[in-house]
Every structure is written in structure tokens, then in C-alpha cells.
C-alpha positions in Angstrom: 66.9 41.1 126.8 69.5 38.9 125.0 69.5 39.2 121.2 71.8 37.0 119.1 72.5 37.5 115.4 73.8 34.1 114.1 75.1 35.1 110.6 75.1 38.8 110.0 77.9 39.1 107.6 76.1 38.7 104.3 73.5 41.3 105.3 76.1 43.7 106.6 79.7 43.0 105.5 80.6 46.5 106.9 78.8 49.0 104.7 75.7 49.2 106.9 75.5 49.4 110.7 73.6 47.7 113.5 73.1 50.8 115.7 69.3 50.6 115.7 69.4 46.9 116.7 71.8 47.6 119.5 69.3 49.9 121.1 66.8 47.1 121.6 68.7 44.9 124.0 71.9 43.1 124.8 73.1 42.3 121.3 75.7 39.8 120.2 76.5 39.7 116.4 78.3 36.8 114.8 79.4 37.0 111.2 78.9 33.3 110.8 77.8 30.4 113.1 78.7 26.8 112.5 75.8 24.4 113.1 77.6 22.8 116.0 78.0 26.1 117.8 74.4 27.3 117.4 72.9 26.1 120.7 75.8 27.4 122.7 75.6 30.9 121.1 71.8 31.1 121.5 71.6 29.9 125.2 69.6 32.4 127.2 68.5 34.4 124.2 64.9 35.5 123.8 65.6 36.8 120.3 67.6 35.1 117.6 68.1 36.6 114.1 69.3 34.3 111.3 69.8 34.4 107.6 70.9 31.0 106.5 72.0 29.4 109.9 69.5 26.6 110.4 67.2 26.4 113.4 65.8 22.9 113.2 63.9 20.9 115.8 67.1 19.5 117.5 68.4 23.0 118.1 65.0 24.6 119.0 64.4 21.9 121.7 67.6 23.0 123.4 66.6 26.7 123.6 63.8 27.1 126.3 64.2 30.8 126.5 63.6 31.5 122.9 60.6 33.7 122.1 61.2 35.2 118.7 63.1 34.3 115.5 63.7 37.0 112.9 64.7 35.7 109.5 67.0 38.1 107.7 65.5 37.1 104.3 62.2 36.4 102.6 62.5 32.6 102.5 62.3 31.0 105.9 62.8 27.3 105.2 65.9 27.2 107.5 63.5 27.5 110.5 61.3 24.6 111.6 58.1 26.8 111.8 56.0 23.8 113.0 58.0 23.4 116.1 58.1 27.1 116.7 54.3 27.3 116.4 53.9 24.4 118.9 56.3 26.2 121.3 54.8 29.6 120.8 57.9 31.0 119.2 57.1 33.8 116.8 58.9 33.7 113.4 59.0 36.7 111.1 60.5 37.3 107.7 61.1 40.3 105.4 59.0 40.2 102.2 59.5 42.6 99.4 62.8 44.2 100.3 64.6 42.9 97.2 61.9 42.8 94.6 63.4 45.5 92.4 67.0 44.2 92.9 66.1 40.6 92.0 64.0 41.6 89.0 66.9 43.7 87.8 69.3 40.8 88.2 67.0 38.5 86.2 67.6 40.8 83.2 71.3 41.1 83.9 71.6 37.4 83.5 69.2 37.3 80.5 70.8 40.1 78.6 74.2 38.5 79.1 72.9 35.3 77.6 71.4 37.2 74.7 74.3 39.6 73.9 77.5 38.1 75.6 78.6 41.6 76.6 81.4 40.6 78.8 82.9 38.1 76.3 82.8 40.7 73.5 84.3 43.3 75.8 87.1 40.9 76.7 87.7 40.2 72.9 88.0 44.0 72.3 90.5 44.5 75.2 92.5 41.6 73.9 93.0 43.6 70.7 90.7 41.8 68.3 88.7 44.9 67.3 91.9 46.9 66.7 93.0 44.1 64.3 89.7 43.7 62.6 89.3 44.4 58.9 85.6 45.2 59.5 84.0 48.0 61.6 82.5 45.5 63.9 82.5 41.8 64.8 80.5 39.3 67.0 81.4 35.8 68.1 77.9 34.7 69.2 74.3 35.2 67.9 72.9 38.5 69.2 69.3 38.0 70.4 66.6 40.6 70.6 64.0 40.2 73.4 61.1 42.0 71.6 58.4 39.5 70.5 59.9 36.7 72.6 57.8 34.9 75.3 58.8 35.0 78.9 57.4 32.3 81.1 57.3 33.0 84.8 57.0 30.2 87.4 55.6 31.8 90.5 53.8 35.1 90.0 54.2 36.9 93.3 55.7 40.4 93.8 59.0 39.5 92.2 57.4 37.6 89.3 55.1 40.5 88.6 58.0 43.0 88.7 59.9 40.8 86.2 56.7 40.9 84.0 56.7 44.7 84.2 60.3 44.8 82.9 59.6 42.3 80.2 56.7 44.5 79.0 59.2 47.3 78.6 61.2 45.0 76.3 58.1 44.2 74.3 58.0 40.6 75.4 54.9 38.5 75.8 54.4 37.1 79.3 52.8 33.9 80.4 52.8 32.6 84.0 51.8 29.8 86.3 51.3 30.1 90.0 49.4 28.9 93.0 46.8 31.7 92.7 45.7 33.1 89.4 45.1 36.7 90.3 43.5 39.2 88.0 46.0 40.5 85.5 43.6 42.1 83.1 45.7 45.3 83.1 48.4 43.4 81.2 47.7 43.3 77.5 50.6 40.9 76.8 49.8 38.4 79.6 48.0 35.1 80.0 47.8 32.3 82.7 48.9 28.8 81.5 49.7 25.4 83.0 53.3 24.5 83.7 53.5 22.2 80.7 52.2 24.9 78.4 54.6 27.4 79.9 57.6 25.1 79.2 56.5 24.4 75.7 55.8 28.0 74.7 58.5 30.1 76.5 61.6 31.4 74.9 62.8 32.3 78.4 61.7 30.6 81.7 62.3 32.5 84.9 61.7 30.9 88.3 60.2 32.9 91.2 58.4 30.3 93.3 59.3 29.5 96.9 61.1 26.3 97.9 58.5 23.9 99.2 58.3 20.1 99.2 56.2 20.4 96.0 58.7 22.6 94.2 61.9 20.9 95.3 63.4 19.2 92.2 60.5 20.6 90.1 62.7 21.4 87.1 64.3 18.1 86.3 65.2 16.3 83.1 61.6 15.5 82.1 60.6 19.1 82.4 63.7 20.5 80.7 63.0 18.3 77.7 59.6 20.1 77.4 61.4 23.4 76.7 62.4 24.7 73.4 65.9 23.9 72.3 66.4 27.6 71.8 65.1 28.6 75.3 67.0 30.1 78.2 66.3 29.2 81.9 66.8 31.8 84.7 66.8 31.0 88.4 67.1 33.7 91.0 64.7 31.9 93.5 66.0 28.8 95.3 68.6 26.4 94.0 66.9 23.1 95.0 64.0 23.9 92.7 66.3 22.7 89.8 68.1 19.4 89.6 71.7 20.6 89.0 72.8 17.4 87.2 69.8 17.4 84.9 70.3 21.0 84.0 74.0 20.4 83.2 73.0 17.5 81.0 70.3 19.5 79.2 72.8 22.3 78.5 75.6 19.9 77.3 73.2 18.0 75.0 71.6 21.1 73.5 68.2 20.3 75.0 68.0 24.0 76.0 70.2 26.8 74.8 71.5 28.4 78.0 70.9 29.2 81.6 71.5 32.0 84.1 71.7 30.7 87.6 72.2 32.7 90.8 71.4 29.8 93.2 72.4 26.2 93.4 71.1 23.1 95.3 73.8 23.4 97.9 75.5 26.7 98.9 78.4 27.0 99.0 78.5 24.4 96.2 81.0 21.5 96.0 83.8 22.2 93.5 82.5 19.3 91.3 79.0 20.6 90.8 78.2 19.6 87.2 76.8 23.1 86.5 80.4 24.5 86.5 81.3 22.6 83.4 78.0 23.0 81.5 77.8 24.8 78.2 76.5 28.4 78.0 75.7 28.7 81.7 76.2 31.8 83.7 76.5 31.1 87.5 76.6 33.9 90.1 77.0 33.4 93.9 73.4 34.0 95.2 73.7 37.8 94.9 70.5 38.9 93.2 69.2 40.1 96.6 72.4 41.8 97.7 72.3 45.4 96.3 73.2 47.8 99.1 69.9 49.5 98.8 68.0 46.2 99.2 70.1 45.2 102.2 69.4 48.5 103.9 65.7 47.9 103.4 66.1 44.4 104.7 67.9 45.6 107.9 65.3 48.3 108.5 62.4 45.9 108.2 64.1 43.2 110.4 64.4 45.9 113.2 60.9 47.1 112.6 59.6 43.6 112.9 61.4 43.1 116.2 60.3 46.5 117.6 56.7 45.5 116.8 57.1 42.2 118.7 58.7 43.9 121.7 55.7 46.3 121.9 53.2 43.5 121.6 52.4 43.6 117.9 53.0 41.0 115.3 54.3 42.0 111.9 55.3 39.8 109.0 54.7 36.6 111.0 55.0 33.4 109.0 53.8 30.8 111.6 50.5 32.2 112.9 
């Protein structure tokens, strides 16, 4: 059985191994696959694994032998699941592998916005503390999280883990989501509408999936509903935010700052307006990428495929 990995490098740049996958068939692993080479590389394959290499209708229609697509991620918008369902191609994903890592990264971004740790460290190493007449100094306001309100857009497993950490910081938590599950065990929590969340939050953190309804959700109109002192965090999907509108909101003090791990196009063009926006931290889509999280991801990808080979369906997204 022919198995093709289209873009394995980000999952495994060399610190993990593919041994368990190699036992399941005739495996070819590509670090990256240009779109124009996808069909040629997948010809004859029954199994294709992809992270961000698209498998759209045009490509799928040229792959008659394809039976299974394993997405090396939680989000699966790079696969046309409707066509797959029509063709009887099973599509699986990996939910939950990076919940802790992404939640941790949310607070890495938020704490940097609140305390500017790197900038203050740089100032010390440049000699400013050694030359100071006082025992300490700070160049930016230092913000405590206790008592602040965190608004979470999308309250799935990651959103709930973020709420857990916020509770440890003595923050109040409000959320909006497609399903309002019972959260009565949280004394500091309440469900609100999106408008209420934007108006009330000191920090807004995005954890919803990218869908036609959420694409461009956070635009200029919504940003103007936020507090001028508020921070925006996005570790979900870039196209949920309009990049130009966010840059405008930051440069015109409509909101106070942002921590962004994802952008509307990745890799981004060099002229993305976010790059010149005020008080904006931008990281290269790495919230998911702790080694421990990637090891769980690889293990689940292989378990999904083993289940399919033995006639079971696990983590299927196009039933």
C-alpha cells in the first residue's frame, strides 16, 4: 500500500522519527510539496498525509486510487471534505494534541504584552540598569492580570484550557461559542454574546475554527467595539482577523496591543501591515509546535491510520 506524506517537515524537522509509519506500507515522505507537484507525487497512493498542502477538488479528481487522507493537524480546511465524502475518501484529523501547548502560548504572548520582559531584558544587557541611579526602572506600564476580564471566542478544549489558566491568574472569564455547555463549576465564568464580549473584555483570545462564518470575523467594526486598553490574542487561524484592520486599530490606539501567532496568508508577504503596527507581537505559527505536542500529533496520526487499515474509523471529520 502506497503512503505519501506531502509536507512532513514542520511536524518532524528531525527531532522525531517516522519508524511507526514506515511499518504500515510503502512510505514516501516529502518535506514540502509545491501545489503543482501534488498530483504527480500522490499518483497511485491509497493514503495521503498532509499538514498544510491543499487537497482541493481539482487535485482530488485526479487521484482515483485515493482512499484515505490523514490531516497532520486539528484544522482540516485544506481538504475539500465534501468531494471526499462524495468519493468515499475518509478524512481524519488530530484533535486535542496541542491543547496545553497552545494555551501556554496564549499566556506567553499575553504576559509579554503586559510586562515587556524581552524589552526590559534587552535594556539591562545594553547596560542601562548598571548605569541607573535607582534600584529598578521600567520603560512600559506593567500590567497585572488579576481582576481583569478575559473574553474567549470559541470555547472548545483549547478555550477551556485557557480559561483554566486564567482562573489561576485570578481573572474573570466570559466566552461566546456555538454551543453553550454547562460551565457551572467555574465561579468566575459567564456566557455572553460576541458584542458583549468585545465591550467587556480586557483581553480577547480567539479559539474558534476557520469557517465561512468566522473568516474576517474580527474586522474594523468589531475592533472598535473593544476597550482602548484591551489586548487581542490570536493563536487560532489567521483569516479570522482582517490584518489591515487590526494594524489600523493598533496604529490609531483603538486597542492597546495584540499577540498574533497566525496571519491571513502564511508565509506572509513582506508588506503585511501587521509588521509595522504598534505594540504587536507576531510569531510564526508555532503555538502548536512544542516537541511534546508534535510527538502526540504523530502518534495519533499513525493510530488513526492503523485504525483505518483494520477497518475502524477514528477521528473522521467527513462522516
